C-alpha positions as CSV (number, residue, x, y, z in Angstrom):
1,M,-16.2,4.3,-18.3
2,P,-13.4,3.8,-15.7
3,E,-14.4,1.2,-13.2
4,P,-14.7,2.8,-9.6
5,H,-12.7,2.8,-6.9
6,R,-13.4,0.0,-4.7
7,L,-12.2,-1.0,-1.1
8,D,-13.3,-3.9,0.6
9,P,-14.5,-5.0,3.0
10,V,-13.2,-1.6,4.6
11,E,-17.1,0.7,2.7
12,S,-18.7,0.1,5.9
13,T,-15.8,1.8,8.0
14,L,-15.3,4.3,5.3
15,N,-17.2,7.3,8.0
16,E,-15.7,5.8,11.4
17,P,-13.1,7.8,12.9
18,S,-10.0,7.7,11.4
19,P,-8.0,5.0,13.3
20,R,-4.5,4.6,14.8
21,P,-2.8,1.2,15.5
22,E,-3.8,0.2,19.2
23,A,-2.8,-2.8,21.0
24,P,-5.8,-5.2,21.6
25,E,-8.4,-5.3,24.1
26,N,-8.2,-9.3,24.1
27,P,-5.1,-9.8,21.9
28,E,-5.6,-13.4,20.6
29,A,-3.5,-16.4,21.4
30,E,-3.2,-17.1,17.6
31,F,-0.9,-14.5,17.3
32,P,2.2,-15.0,19.6
33,E,4.6,-11.9,20.7
34,P,6.5,-11.5,17.2
35,T,10.4,-12.9,17.8
36,G,11.9,-11.1,14.7
37,E,10.7,-9.0,11.9
38,L,7.4,-8.3,11.0
39,V,6.4,-7.5,7.4
40,Q,3.2,-6.7,5.7
41,P,2.2,-8.7,2.5
42,I,0.7,-6.8,-0.4
43,I,-0.8,-9.6,-3.2
44,L,-0.8,-7.6,-6.7
45,L,-2.9,-8.9,-9.5
46,V,-0.5,-9.1,-12.8
47,D,-2.8,-10.4,-14.8
48,R,-0.8,-12.2,-17.9
49,E,-3.7,-11.4,-21.1
50,E,-4.4,-8.3,-19.6
51,P,-2.1,-6.5,-17.1
52,C,-3.3,-2.8,-15.4
53,P,-1.6,-0.1,-16.3
54,E,1.4,0.6,-13.9
55,D,0.0,3.4,-11.8
56,E,-3.3,2.1,-11.4
57,G,-1.4,-0.9,-10.0
58,I,1.1,1.2,-7.6
59,A,-2.1,3.3,-6.5
60,V,-4.0,0.0,-5.7
61,A,-1.3,-1.6,-4.0
62,A,-0.8,1.4,-1.6
63,L,-4.9,1.2,-1.0
64,A,-4.7,-2.1,-0.4
65,S,-1.8,-1.5,2.7
66,V,-3.7,1.3,4.5
67,G,-7.1,-1.1,4.1
68,A,-5.7,-3.7,5.7
69,L,-5.0,-1.3,8.6
70,L,-8.5,0.1,8.5
71,A,-10.2,-3.3,8.1
72,N,-8.9,-4.2,11.9
73,P,-7.3,-1.6,13.5
74,R,-6.8,-3.7,16.3
75,H,-4.8,-6.5,15.3
76,P,-1.8,-7.1,17.3
77,Y,0.5,-7.0,14.8
78,W,-0.2,-3.4,14.1
79,R,1.5,-1.6,16.7
80,P,5.1,-3.5,16.6
81,W,5.3,-2.9,13.2
82,A,4.6,0.4,13.2
83,Q,7.1,1.1,15.5
84,G,9.8,-0.7,13.6
85,A,10.4,0.1,9.7
86,F,7.5,-0.2,8.2
87,A,8.5,-3.4,6.2
88,K,6.3,-4.3,3.0
89,S,6.2,-7.2,0.5
90,V,4.7,-6.4,-2.9
91,R,4.2,-9.3,-4.4
92,R,2.8,-10.5,-7.6
93,A,0.4,-12.9,-8.5
94,D,-1.6,-13.9,-12.1
95,A,-5.3,-14.2,-11.9
96,K,-5.8,-18.1,-11.2
97,M,-2.8,-17.3,-8.1
98,F,-4.7,-14.4,-7.4
99,A,-8.2,-16.4,-6.8
100,K,-6.6,-19.2,-4.8
101,V,-5.1,-16.8,-2.5
102,A,-8.2,-14.7,-2.1
103,G,-9.8,-17.7,-1.2
104,E,-7.0,-19.7,1.0
105,F,-6.8,-16.6,3.4
106,P,-10.0,-14.6,3.6
107,G,-9.0,-11.9,6.4
108,H,-7.5,-9.9,3.4
109,T,-8.6,-6.9,1.9
110,L,-9.2,-6.3,-1.2
111,A,-8.9,-2.7,-3.4
112,Q,-9.6,-2.0,-6.6
113,I,-8.7,1.1,-8.6
114,G,-10.1,0.6,-12.5
115,T,-8.7,-2.5,-13.8
116,A,-5.8,-2.5,-10.6
117,R,-6.7,-5.0,-8.0
118,A,-4.6,-5.6,-4.7
119,M,-4.8,-7.6,-1.2
120,G,-3.7,-6.3,1.9
121,F,-2.5,-8.2,4.9
122,A,-2.2,-7.0,8.6
123,P,1.8,-7.6,9.5
124,M,3.1,-11.4,9.3
125,Q,6.3,-12.7,11.3
126,A,8.5,-12.4,8.1
127,D,10.4,-15.4,9.0
128,S,7.3,-17.9,8.8
129,L,5.0,-16.6,5.9
130,P,2.6,-19.0,4.9
131,K,4.3,-20.9,2.0
132,R,1.5,-19.6,-0.6
133,L,2.7,-16.2,0.3
134,A,6.2,-16.9,0.4
135,K,6.1,-18.2,-2.9
136,L,5.0,-15.5,-4.8
137,Q,7.6,-13.6,-6.8
138,V,8.8,-10.2,-5.3
139,S,11.6,-9.5,-7.7
140,G,10.5,-8.6,-11.2
141,T,7.2,-7.1,-11.5
142,T,6.5,-4.9,-14.2
143,L,3.2,-3.6,-15.6
144,P,2.9,-1.3,-18.8
145,P,2.9,2.3,-18.8
146,G,-0.4,2.8,-19.6
147,S,-1.7,6.9,-19.5
148,P,-1.1,9.0,-16.2
149,M,-4.1,9.0,-13.8
150,D,-6.7,11.6,-13.8
151,P,-5.7,13.8,-10.3
152,T,-7.6,12.9,-7.4
153,A,-7.9,15.5,-4.0
154,V,-4.8,12.6,-2.4
155,R,-2.4,11.7,-5.0
156,I,0.7,9.8,-4.4
157,T,3.9,11.5,-5.7
158,L,6.7,9.7,-7.1
159,N,10.5,11.0,-7.8
160,D,10.6,9.4,-11.3
161,S,14.0,10.0,-11.6
162,L,15.0,6.9,-9.6
163,G,13.8,4.3,-12.5
164,M,11.9,2.5,-9.8
165,S,10.5,-1.2,-10.6
166,T,6.6,-1.4,-10.9
167,G,6.8,-3.4,-7.3
168,K,9.4,-1.2,-5.9
169,A,7.4,2.2,-6.5
170,A,4.6,0.2,-5.2
171,A,6.0,-0.6,-1.7
172,Q,7.1,3.1,-1.6
173,A,3.9,4.5,-2.6
174,A,2.3,2.6,-0.1
175,H,4.8,3.7,2.9
176,A,3.9,7.3,1.7
177,L,0.6,6.8,2.1
178,F,0.4,4.8,5.4
179,A,2.5,7.3,6.7
180,W,0.2,10.1,6.3
181,V,-2.5,7.8,7.7
182,L,-1.2,7.4,10.8
183,E,0.9,11.1,10.8
184,G,-1.3,13.5,8.4
185,N,-4.0,15.8,9.1
186,P,-7.1,13.5,10.8
187,Q,-10.0,15.5,9.0
188,D,-8.4,14.9,5.5
189,L,-7.9,11.7,6.3
190,D,-11.9,11.1,7.1
191,T,-12.9,13.5,4.0
192,W,-10.8,11.2,2.0
193,R,-12.7,7.9,3.7
194,A,-15.8,9.6,3.4
195,A,-15.3,9.8,-0.5
196,G,-14.6,6.4,-1.2
197,C,-10.9,6.9,-0.9
198,P,-9.9,8.0,-4.2
199,L,-6.5,8.1,-4.7
200,S,-4.1,8.7,-8.0
201,I,-0.7,8.5,-8.3
202,E,1.7,11.5,-9.8
203,R,5.5,11.5,-11.3
204,L,7.7,14.1,-11.1
205,D,11.4,14.5,-12.1
206,S,13.9,15.2,-9.5
207,K,14.1,18.8,-9.3
208,A,10.0,19.1,-9.4
209,F,10.1,16.5,-6.6
210,R,12.0,18.4,-4.3
211,K,10.3,21.5,-4.9
212,N,7.0,20.1,-4.2
213,A,8.1,17.8,-1.4
214,R,8.4,21.3,1.0
215,S,5.0,21.6,0.8
216,A,3.8,17.5,1.2
217,S,0.9,16.7,2.9
218,G,2.8,13.9,5.1
219,P,5.7,12.4,5.4
220,V,8.6,12.5,2.6
221,I,9.6,8.5,2.3
222,H,13.2,8.3,2.5
223,D,14.2,4.1,0.8
224,A,16.8,2.4,3.3
225,G,18.0,1.1,0.1
226,R,17.8,-2.5,0.6
227,T,17.1,-2.8,-3.2
228,E,17.0,-1.0,-6.6
229,I,18.6,2.7,-5.3
230,T,20.5,4.7,-3.3
231,P,20.3,4.4,0.4
232,G,18.6,7.4,1.6
233,S,16.7,8.4,-1.8
234,A,13.9,10.2,-1.0
235,T,10.9,8.5,-2.9
236,A,7.0,9.3,-2.2
237,F,5.0,11.2,-0.3
238,V,1.1,12.3,-0.2
239,N,0.2,15.4,-1.9
240,V,-3.5,16.6,-0.6
241,G,-6.0,18.7,-2.4
């Protein structure tokens, strides 16, 4: 049987009201006013011996991204980050390095879907990431295709015609899920959280993607075009139901 979806340490907050990034009541001195771009690091486990299927890896990266917000919505960097470009950096780590990062950075949120695991963090200043995180590779992240995921009530739809790499697709999926959390129907979000945050990926060709995007449950994500694909390309959205 497939392993259940898991989101730690967010489980204790699943039934609380849906969060929105808020200014902290008492900003901590260790988080100075940002002087440059903020980026959210997401660390995806890419096991060398038994890598997880690609769609599970994409879904778990998105889940880890929003999990970091659900776990700590009052972190002082969420608000300025959300007002910017929602920059995310999906980095890969093998099992040994994944364990090291988890031990050195206890403030992460761990997400698991099947055999896929990822860690999400609150935003950090892009030009001063901790060395351990900065050394992890971004480009070239690839996972084996695997079988399509069983559909869940909340699904991230990807534009499969773009041929995005695993890492690129994970970042776009995370953008879509995060945008839905912030701008979607709060009742849908609360229902999803109460169910344990089940999540799946569906892929559509360009024609079907455009058609289904008209009834998307959250914003349709258009890529800035920094890597891989043409600027303005529609990449992903969330569907509920």
